[in-house]
Backbone as a printed PyTorch tensor [residue, N CA C, xyz], in Angstrom:
tensor([[[ 94.2750,  70.8750, 134.7130],
         [ 93.8470,  70.7490, 133.3290],
         [ 95.0790,  70.6370, 132.4500]],

        [[ 94.9950,  69.8300, 131.4330],
         [ 96.1070,  69.6930, 130.4930],
         [ 96.1570,  70.9410, 129.6190]],

        [[ 97.3470,  71.4650, 129.4430],
         [ 97.4900,  72.6980, 128.6830],
         [ 97.0740,  72.5370, 127.2230]],

        [[ 97.0910,  71.3290, 126.6970],
         [ 96.7060,  71.1360, 125.2990],
         [ 95.2210,  71.4140, 125.0780]],

        [[ 94.4640,  71.4970, 126.1680],
         [ 93.0280,  71.7440, 126.0520],
         [ 92.6320,  73.1720, 126.4430]],

        [[ 93.6070,  74.0440, 126.6860],
         [ 93.2880,  75.4000, 127.1230],
         [ 92.4070,  76.1450, 126.1260]],

        [[ 92.6860,  75.9650, 124.8430],
         [ 91.9790,  76.7350, 123.8280],
         [ 91.0030,  75.8760, 123.0300]],

        [[ 90.3110,  74.9910, 123.7340],
         [ 89.2260,  74.2180, 123.1320],
         [ 87.9780,  74.4440, 123.9700]],

        [[ 86.8540,  74.1190, 123.4120],
         [ 85.5990,  74.2960, 124.1400],
         [ 85.4500,  73.2910, 125.2710]],

        [[ 86.3810,  72.3370, 125.3650],
         [ 86.4030,  71.4270, 126.5210],
         [ 86.7950,  72.1840, 127.7850]],

        [[ 87.5140,  73.2650, 127.6200],
         [ 87.9060,  74.1170, 128.7410],
         [ 86.7660,  75.1080, 128.9840]],

        [[ 86.1350,  75.0150, 130.1300],
         [ 84.9860,  75.8810, 130.4290],
         [ 85.3540,  77.3590, 130.4430]],

        [[ 86.5670,  77.6790, 130.8460],
         [ 87.0090,  79.0820, 130.8280],
         [ 87.0380,  79.5840, 129.3890]],

        [[ 87.6320,  78.7990, 128.5020],
         [ 87.7010,  79.2160, 127.1020],
         [ 86.3020,  79.2750, 126.4880]],

        [[ 85.4430,  78.3150, 126.8200],
         [ 84.0730,  78.3310, 126.3040],
         [ 83.3400,  79.5970, 126.7670]],

        [[ 83.5430,  79.9850, 128.0220],
         [ 82.9460,  81.2220, 128.5240],
         [ 83.4970,  82.4310, 127.8010]],

        [[ 84.7980,  82.4320, 127.5740],
         [ 85.4280,  83.5100, 126.8200],
         [ 84.8150,  83.6200, 125.4240]],

        [[ 84.6520,  82.4950, 124.7570],
         [ 84.0650,  82.4920, 123.4160],
         [ 82.6610,  83.0830, 123.4640]],

        [[ 81.8620,  82.6680, 124.4230],
         [ 80.4910,  83.1670, 124.5470],
         [ 80.4690,  84.6890, 124.6940]],

        [[ 81.2190,  85.2150, 125.6470],
         [ 81.1920,  86.6590, 125.8980],
         [ 81.8620,  87.4490, 124.7730]],

        [[ 82.8760,  86.8730, 124.1620],
         [ 83.5130,  87.5480, 123.0320],
         [ 82.5610,  87.6370, 121.8460]],

        [[ 81.8300,  86.5810, 121.5810],
         [ 80.8570,  86.6200, 120.4740],
         [ 79.7880,  87.6770, 120.7590]],

        [[ 79.3280,  87.7920, 121.9930],
         [ 78.3660,  88.8480, 122.3300],
         [ 78.9480,  90.2340, 122.0290]],

        [[ 80.2030,  90.4420, 122.4110],
         [ 80.8440,  91.7390, 122.1760],
         [ 81.0190,  92.0130, 120.6820]],

        [[ 81.3960,  90.9940, 119.9360],
         [ 81.5690,  91.1820, 118.4930],
         [ 80.2310,  91.4150, 117.7970]],

        [[ 79.1870,  90.7550, 118.2660],
         [ 77.8440,  91.0060, 117.7170],
         [ 77.4120,  92.4430, 118.0160]],

        [[ 77.7610,  92.9310, 119.1870],
         [ 77.4680,  94.3250, 119.5400],
         [ 78.1620,  95.2620, 118.5600]],

        [[ 79.4100,  94.9510, 118.2220],
         [ 80.1330,  95.7870, 117.2620],
         [ 79.4910,  95.7100, 115.8760]],

        [[ 79.0250,  94.5390, 115.4900],
         [ 78.3100,  94.4180, 114.2140],
         [ 77.0450,  95.2720, 114.2350]],

        [[ 76.3730,  95.2800, 115.3580],
         [ 75.1720,  96.1000, 115.5120],
         [ 75.4960,  97.5850, 115.3520]],

        [[ 76.6440,  98.0020, 115.8390],
         [ 77.0340,  99.4080, 115.7240],
         [ 77.1950,  99.8120, 114.2570]],

        [[ 77.6630,  98.9040, 113.4230],
         [ 77.7870,  99.1820, 111.9930],
         [ 76.4150,  99.4260, 111.3790]],

        [[ 75.4600,  98.5780, 111.7210],
         [ 74.0980,  98.7310, 111.2160],
         [ 73.4820, 100.0260, 111.7370]],

        [[ 73.7240, 100.3290, 113.0030],
         [ 73.1820, 101.5480, 113.5950],
         [ 73.7570, 102.7950, 112.9220]],

        [[ 75.0450, 102.7660, 112.6130],
         [ 75.6660, 103.9020, 111.9130],
         [ 75.0140, 104.1060, 110.5510]],

        [[ 74.8430, 103.0420, 109.8090],
         [ 74.2180, 103.1240, 108.4870],
         [ 72.7880, 103.6310, 108.5950]],

        [[ 72.0570, 103.1460, 109.5680],
         [ 70.6720, 103.5820, 109.7700],
         [ 70.6160, 105.0680, 110.0880]],

        [[ 71.4850, 105.5230, 110.9680],
         [ 71.5230, 106.9520, 111.3160],
         [ 71.8850, 107.8020, 110.1000]],

        [[ 72.7970, 107.3040, 109.2730],
         [ 73.1510, 108.0420, 108.0560],
         [ 71.9360, 108.1970, 107.1420]],

        [[ 71.1770, 107.1390, 107.0100],
         [ 69.9960, 107.1800, 106.1400],
         [ 68.9330, 108.1190, 106.7090]],

        [[ 68.6650, 107.9950, 107.9900],
         [ 67.6310, 108.8200, 108.6320],
         [ 67.9640, 110.3000, 108.5350]],

        [[ 69.2250, 110.6400, 108.7760],
         [ 69.6270, 112.0490, 108.8380],
         [ 70.2550, 112.5540, 107.5390]],

        [[ 70.2460, 111.6840, 106.5280],
         [ 70.8300, 112.0470, 105.2300],
         [ 72.2120, 112.6730, 105.4140]],

        [[ 73.0360, 111.9490, 106.1320],
         [ 74.4010, 112.3890, 106.4310],
         [ 75.3510, 111.3150, 105.9250]],

        [[ 76.0300, 111.6150, 104.8310],
         [ 76.8420, 110.6050, 104.1620],
         [ 78.3160, 110.9330, 104.2430]],

        [[ 79.1130, 109.9010, 104.0890],
         [ 80.5550, 110.0260, 104.2270],
         [ 81.2270, 110.2750, 102.8740]],

        [[ 80.6590, 109.7480, 101.8280],
         [ 81.2810, 109.8040, 100.5060],
         [ 80.4030, 110.5520,  99.5150]],

        [[ 81.0170, 111.3520,  98.6470],
         [ 80.2440, 112.1240,  97.6570],
         [ 79.3340, 111.2580,  96.7870]],

        [[ 79.7730, 110.0450,  96.4740],
         [ 78.9470, 109.1880,  95.6160],
         [ 77.6530, 108.7460,  96.2990]],

        [[ 77.5840, 108.8940,  97.6140],
         [ 76.3770, 108.5140,  98.3370],
         [ 75.3640, 109.6530,  98.4450]],

        [[ 75.7510, 110.8540,  98.0770],
         [ 74.8860, 112.0220,  98.2800],
         [ 73.6490, 112.0230,  97.3960]],

        [[ 73.6010, 111.1700,  96.3950],
         [ 72.3990, 111.1220,  95.5530],
         [ 71.1710, 110.7470,  96.3920]],

        [[ 71.3860, 110.0870,  97.5180],
         [ 70.2820, 109.7290,  98.4170],
         [ 69.7320, 110.9450,  99.1490]],

        [[ 70.4780, 112.0450,  99.1030],
         [ 70.0250, 113.2770,  99.7670],
         [ 69.1300, 114.1090,  98.8480]],

        [[ 68.9400, 113.6640,  97.6220],
         [ 68.0840, 114.3810,  96.6820],
         [ 68.8840, 114.9720,  95.5380]],

        [[ 68.1960, 115.7350,  94.6940],
         [ 68.8520, 116.3110,  93.5160],
         [ 69.3390, 117.7300,  93.7580]],

        [[ 68.8880, 118.3670,  94.8130],
         [ 69.3010, 119.7260,  95.1310],
         [ 70.7880, 119.7390,  95.4840]],

        [[ 71.5980, 120.5270,  94.7370],
         [ 73.0430, 120.5570,  95.0060],
         [ 73.3870, 120.9950,  96.4310]],

        [[ 72.6140, 121.9190,  96.9870],
         [ 72.8810, 122.3610,  98.3630],
         [ 72.6040, 121.2500,  99.3710]],

        [[ 71.5130, 120.5140,  99.1440],
         [ 71.1840, 119.3930, 100.0400],
         [ 72.2610, 118.3200,  99.9560]],

        [[ 72.7630, 118.0840,  98.7580],
         [ 73.8160, 117.0770,  98.5900],
         [ 75.1010, 117.5230,  99.2880]],

        [[ 75.4170, 118.8060,  99.1610],
         [ 76.6160, 119.3420,  99.8120],
         [ 76.4730, 119.2620, 101.3370]],

        [[ 75.2770, 119.6090, 101.8270],
         [ 75.0220, 119.5690, 103.2670],
         [ 75.1000, 118.1360, 103.8050]],

        [[ 74.7260, 117.1750, 102.9770],
         [ 74.7180, 115.7800, 103.4410],
         [ 76.1290, 115.2530, 103.7100]],

        [[ 77.1580, 115.9680, 103.2590],
         [ 78.5360, 115.5610, 103.5220],
         [ 79.0940, 116.1600, 104.8130]],

        [[ 78.3570, 117.0900, 105.3980],
         [ 78.7960, 117.7010, 106.6550],
         [ 78.5800, 116.7190, 107.8100]],

        [[ 79.4400, 116.7710, 108.8220],
         [ 79.2410, 115.8850, 109.9830],
         [ 77.8800, 116.1240, 110.6380]],

        [[ 77.2490, 115.0460, 111.0440],
         [ 75.9660, 115.1010, 111.7250],
         [ 76.1590, 114.4970, 113.1130]],

        [[ 75.7990, 115.2360, 114.1440],
         [ 76.0560, 114.7840, 115.5120],
         [ 75.3880, 113.4510, 115.8230]],

        [[ 74.2230, 113.1890, 115.2540],
         [ 73.5430, 111.9110, 115.5050],
         [ 74.3520, 110.7300, 114.9660]],

        [[ 74.9420, 110.9300, 113.8040],
         [ 75.7790, 109.8900, 113.2090],
         [ 77.1160, 109.8140, 113.9410]],

        [[ 77.6880, 110.9680, 114.2270],
         [ 79.0120, 110.9980, 114.8620],
         [ 78.9950, 110.3810, 116.2530]],

        [[ 77.9070, 110.5140, 116.9680],
         [ 77.8100, 109.9020, 118.2960],
         [ 77.9160, 108.3840, 118.1810]],

        [[ 77.2370, 107.8130, 117.2160],
         [ 77.3030, 106.3610, 117.0160],
         [ 78.7060, 105.9620, 116.5730]],

        [[ 79.2840, 106.7380, 115.6800],
         [ 80.6420, 106.4290, 115.2050],
         [ 81.6600, 106.4930, 116.3470]],

        [[ 81.5360, 107.4750, 117.2130],
         [ 82.4620, 107.5800, 118.3530],
         [ 82.3050, 106.3810, 119.2870]],

        [[ 81.0760, 105.9710, 119.4910],
         [ 80.8200, 104.8060, 120.3470],
         [ 81.4370, 103.5500, 119.7180]],

        [[ 81.2710, 103.4150, 118.4080],
         [ 81.8340, 102.2670, 117.6910],
         [ 83.3650, 102.3030, 117.7500]],

        [[ 83.9460, 103.4720, 117.5490],
         [ 85.4020, 103.6120, 117.6130],
         [ 85.9060, 103.2560, 119.0180]],

        [[ 85.1730, 103.6760, 120.0300],
         [ 85.5490, 103.3450, 121.4050],
         [ 85.5420, 101.8310, 121.5980]],

        [[ 84.5550, 101.1550, 121.0110],
         [ 84.5250,  99.6870, 121.0640],
         [ 85.7910,  99.1110, 120.4330]],

        [[ 86.1530,  99.6150, 119.2570],
         [ 87.3250,  99.0840, 118.5640],
         [ 88.6100,  99.3450, 119.3460]],

        [[ 88.6550, 100.4370, 120.0740],
         [ 89.8390, 100.7590, 120.8710],
         [ 89.9340,  99.9080, 122.1320]],

        [[ 88.8210,  99.3570, 122.5790],
         [ 88.8040,  98.6640, 123.8620],
         [ 88.4970,  97.1740, 123.7860]],

        [[ 87.5770,  96.7700, 122.9560],
         [ 87.1590,  95.3660, 122.9260],
         [ 88.2750,  94.4650, 122.4090]],

        [[ 88.9980,  94.9040, 121.3850],
         [ 90.0900,  94.0680, 120.8710],
         [ 91.1680,  93.8720, 121.9290]],

        [[ 91.4270,  94.8970, 122.7120],
         [ 92.3920,  94.8000, 123.8020],
         [ 91.9360,  93.7500, 124.8190]],

        [[ 90.6490,  93.7970, 125.1690],
         [ 90.0960,  92.8130, 126.1000],
         [ 90.2540,  91.3920, 125.5550]],

        [[ 89.9640,  91.2110, 124.2760],
         [ 90.0560,  89.8750, 123.6790],
         [ 91.4920,  89.3560, 123.7770]],

        [[ 92.4400,  90.1910, 123.4090],
         [ 93.8400,  89.7670, 123.4380],
         [ 94.3040,  89.4800, 124.8680]],

        [[ 93.9930,  90.3680, 125.7880],
         [ 94.3800,  90.1390, 127.1880],
         [ 93.7200,  88.8840, 127.7480]],

        [[ 92.4820,  88.6440, 127.3810],
         [ 91.7770,  87.4500, 127.8610],
         [ 92.4270,  86.1770, 127.3560]],

        [[ 92.8460,  86.1800, 126.1000],
         [ 93.5260,  84.9900, 125.5730],
         [ 94.8230,  84.7220, 126.3280]],

        [[ 95.5540,  85.7760, 126.6430],
         [ 96.7700,  85.5980, 127.4290],
         [ 96.4420,  85.1180, 128.8430]],

        [[ 95.3990,  85.6670, 129.4140],
         [ 94.9650,  85.2740, 130.7540],
         [ 94.5510,  83.8020, 130.7780]],

        [[ 93.8580,  83.3530, 129.7630],
         [ 93.4310,  81.9470, 129.6950],
         [ 94.6450,  81.0240, 129.6830]],

        [[ 95.7480,  81.4850, 129.1030],
         [ 96.9710,  80.6680, 129.0730],
         [ 97.5060,  80.3790, 130.4710]],

        [[ 97.0820,  81.1620, 131.4680],
         [ 97.5250,  80.9210, 132.8490],
         [ 96.6840,  79.8440, 133.5280]],

        [[ 95.6850,  79.3310, 132.8280],
         [ 94.7690,  78.3170, 133.3760],
         [ 94.1090,  78.8220, 134.6630]],

        [[ 93.3850,  79.9410, 134.5670],
         [ 92.7950,  80.5550, 135.7590],
         [ 91.5950,  79.7730, 136.2830]],

        [[ 91.2120,  80.0330, 137.5300],
         [ 90.0050,  79.4100, 138.0770],
         [ 88.7770,  79.8630, 137.2770]],

        [[ 87.8900,  78.9240, 137.0180],
         [ 86.7060,  79.1930, 136.2010],
         [ 85.8840,  80.3590, 136.7390]],

        [[ 85.5300,  80.3200, 138.0180],
         [ 84.6300,  81.3270, 138.5880],
         [ 85.2030,  82.7400, 138.4370]],

        [[ 86.4870,  82.8820, 138.6700],
         [ 87.1090,  84.2050, 138.5660],
         [ 87.1410,  84.6800, 137.1160]],

        [[ 87.5410,  83.8130, 136.2050],
         [ 87.6340,  84.1930, 134.7950],
         [ 86.2640,  84.5910, 134.2480]],

        [[ 85.2580,  83.7880, 134.5380],
         [ 83.9090,  84.0910, 134.0380],
         [ 83.4220,  85.4060, 134.6260]],

        [[ 83.7240,  85.6560, 135.8650],
         [ 83.3530,  86.9350, 136.4870],
         [ 83.9570,  88.0980, 135.7060]],

        [[ 85.2440,  88.0180, 135.3800],
         [ 85.8950,  89.0840, 134.6120],
         [ 85.2390,  89.2520, 133.2370]],

        [[ 84.9740,  88.1380, 132.5620],
         [ 84.3720,  88.2130, 131.2310],
         [ 82.9780,  88.8500, 131.2940]],

        [[ 82.2190,  88.4900, 132.3000],
         [ 80.8630,  89.0500, 132.4640],
         [ 80.9110,  90.5390, 132.7700]],

        [[ 81.7500,  90.9030, 133.7200],
         [ 81.8500,  92.3180, 134.0980],
         [ 82.2320,  93.1530, 132.8870]],

        [[ 83.2110,  92.6960, 132.1370],
         [ 83.6450,  93.4620, 130.9700],
         [ 82.5130,  93.5890, 129.9530]],

        [[ 81.8570,  92.4930, 129.6500],
         [ 80.7930,  92.4980, 128.6480],
         [ 79.6410,  93.3990, 129.0700]],

        [[ 79.2050,  93.2740, 130.2990],
         [ 78.1130,  94.1260, 130.7900],
         [ 78.5390,  95.5900, 130.7580]],

        [[ 79.7820,  95.8710, 131.1320],
         [ 80.2430,  97.2590, 131.1330],
         [ 80.2080,  97.8510, 129.7290]],

        [[ 80.5600,  97.0720, 128.7170],
         [ 80.5590,  97.5950, 127.3400],
         [ 79.1350,  97.8250, 126.8370]],

        [[ 78.2080,  96.9460, 127.1810],
         [ 76.8140,  97.1580, 126.7680],
         [ 76.2290,  98.3730, 127.4850]],

        [[ 76.5200,  98.5090, 128.7700],
         [ 76.0370,  99.6810, 129.5040],
         [ 76.6730, 100.9620, 128.9840]],

        [[ 77.9550, 100.9050, 128.6740],
         [ 78.6360, 102.0720, 128.1180],
         [ 77.9520, 102.5120, 126.8190]],

        [[ 77.6280, 101.5500, 125.9660],
         [ 76.9460, 101.8620, 124.7110],
         [ 75.6060, 102.5370, 124.9720]],

        [[ 74.8090, 101.9830, 125.8690],
         [ 73.4890, 102.5530, 126.1640],
         [ 73.5980, 103.9620, 126.7390]],

        [[ 74.5290, 104.1460, 127.6510],
         [ 74.7160, 105.4550, 128.2680],
         [ 75.2090, 106.4630, 127.2280]],

        [[ 76.1850, 106.0610, 126.4260],
         [ 76.7670, 106.9800, 125.4510],
         [ 75.7640, 107.3460, 124.3590]],

        [[ 75.0890, 106.3610, 123.7990],
         [ 74.1590, 106.6410, 122.7000],
         [ 72.9750, 107.4820, 123.1420]],

        [[ 72.6230, 107.3930, 124.4090],
         [ 71.5000, 108.1780, 124.9140],
         [ 71.9380, 109.5060, 125.5210]],

        [[ 73.2190, 109.8280, 125.4170],
         [ 73.7180, 111.1140, 125.8860],
         [ 73.6210, 111.3120, 127.3850]],

        [[ 73.6620, 110.2080, 128.1240],
         [ 73.6230, 110.3040, 129.5800],
         [ 75.0130, 110.7370, 130.0530]],

        [[ 75.0550, 111.7850, 130.8120],
         [ 76.3350, 112.3850, 131.1960],
         [ 77.0800, 111.6310, 132.2760]],

        [[ 78.1080, 112.2990, 132.7380],
         [ 78.9400, 111.7580, 133.8040],
         [ 78.1650, 111.8100, 135.1160]],

        [[ 78.4080, 110.9540, 136.0380],
         [ 79.5170, 110.0110, 136.0860],
         [ 79.2040, 108.6660, 135.4510]],

        [[ 77.9940, 108.5040, 134.9020],
         [ 77.5530, 107.1830, 134.4440],
         [ 78.4200, 106.6140, 133.3290]],

        [[ 78.7100, 107.4400, 132.3090],
         [ 79.5320, 106.9400, 131.2140],
         [ 80.9240, 106.5870, 131.7260]],

        [[ 81.4870, 107.4200, 132.5660],
         [ 82.8110, 107.1440, 133.1160],
         [ 82.8400, 105.8720, 133.9410]],

        [[ 81.7970, 105.6480, 134.7100],
         [ 81.7400, 104.4380, 135.5350],
         [ 81.6330, 103.1800, 134.6890]],

        [[ 80.8200, 103.2410, 133.6350],
         [ 80.6850, 102.0590, 132.7760],
         [ 81.9950, 101.7820, 132.0470]],

        [[ 82.6750, 102.8390, 131.6390],
         [ 83.9770, 102.6640, 130.9910],
         [ 85.0010, 102.1210, 131.9930]],

        [[ 85.0190, 102.6930, 133.1780],
         [ 86.0040, 102.3030, 134.1860],
         [ 85.8910, 100.8330, 134.5670]],

        [[ 84.6890, 100.3140, 134.6340],
         [ 84.5160,  98.8960, 134.9970],
         [ 85.2460,  97.9990, 134.0000]],

        [[ 85.1020,  98.2830, 132.7240],
         [ 85.7970,  97.4920, 131.7070],
         [ 87.2900,  97.7380, 131.7060]],

        [[ 87.6790,  98.9930, 131.8900],
         [ 89.0870,  99.3670, 131.8860],
         [ 89.8320,  98.6780, 133.0390]],

        [[ 89.2430,  98.7220, 134.2150],
         [ 89.8560,  98.0730, 135.3820],
         [ 89.9330,  96.5640, 135.1700]],

        [[ 88.9050,  96.0030, 134.5620],
         [ 88.9240,  94.5640, 134.2790],
         [ 90.1040,  94.2090, 133.3880]],

        [[ 90.3770,  95.0200, 132.3860],
         [ 91.5330,  94.7630, 131.5080],
         [ 92.8370,  94.8210, 132.2880]],

        [[ 92.9640,  95.7830, 133.1850],
         [ 94.1600,  95.8710, 134.0110],
         [ 94.3110,  94.6310, 134.8930]],

        [[ 93.2010,  94.1640, 135.4460],
         [ 93.2480,  92.9620, 136.2900],
         [ 93.7050,  91.7640, 135.4720]],

        [[ 93.1830,  91.6210, 134.2580],
         [ 93.6090,  90.5120, 133.3900],
         [ 95.1060,  90.6050, 133.1050]],

        [[ 95.5720,  91.8140, 132.7960],
         [ 96.9850,  92.0020, 132.4640],
         [ 97.8790,  91.6960, 133.6720]],

        [[ 97.5320,  92.2490, 134.8180],
         [ 98.3530,  92.0550, 136.0150],
         [ 98.3200,  90.5960, 136.4600]],

        [[ 97.1540,  89.9860, 136.4220],
         [ 97.0480,  88.5660, 136.8000],
         [ 97.9140,  87.6850, 135.8980]],

        [[ 97.9120,  88.0140, 134.6190],
         [ 98.7250,  87.2450, 133.6750],
         [100.2140,  87.4080, 134.0020]],

        [[100.6400,  88.6410, 134.2270],
         [102.0430,  88.8870, 134.5600],
         [102.4470,  88.2050, 135.8630]],

        [[101.5970,  88.2780, 136.8600],
         [101.9130,  87.6850, 138.1630],
         [102.0000,  86.1690, 138.0800]],

        [[101.3020,  85.5750, 137.1440],
         [101.3620,  84.1210, 137.0260],
         [102.6840,  83.6630, 136.3910]],

        [[103.3980,  84.6050, 135.7730],
         [104.6700,  84.2730, 135.1250],
         [105.8420,  84.4380, 136.0770]],

        [[105.7800,  85.4650, 136.9170],
         [106.9250,  85.7660, 137.7980],
         [106.8890,  84.9840, 139.0980]]])
């Protein structure tokens, strides 16, 4: 393949990357909506100016600023996405520069994407170990494989 086409949709590897990356970014957008929904349901707000939604009772308004585990669980899951998905995107772009075989690259992109969706489901539902660790590990190992494969293609 000509290198000038690596980062166009003419390159099936890059097109696959775009597809799975958009799914991951949509998942992150969903986490924002879920956080807001949980805040509304549990009347748990981050900013004092938002406490008017908790009612007129000063104690209720004060309580609405305290951390709520239902909201915090979603926020932690979202933060975990931000700590991991951006890394995957960057490593994948570097990996694509090596002009990898389509089947292998798509496999990595799929495994990572499925692992992040499963991690979200396991985490949000409070399913304990080893399930959450396994879903995280699948994505984490995939990132290491992308990084090592990229380095090995240079040396």
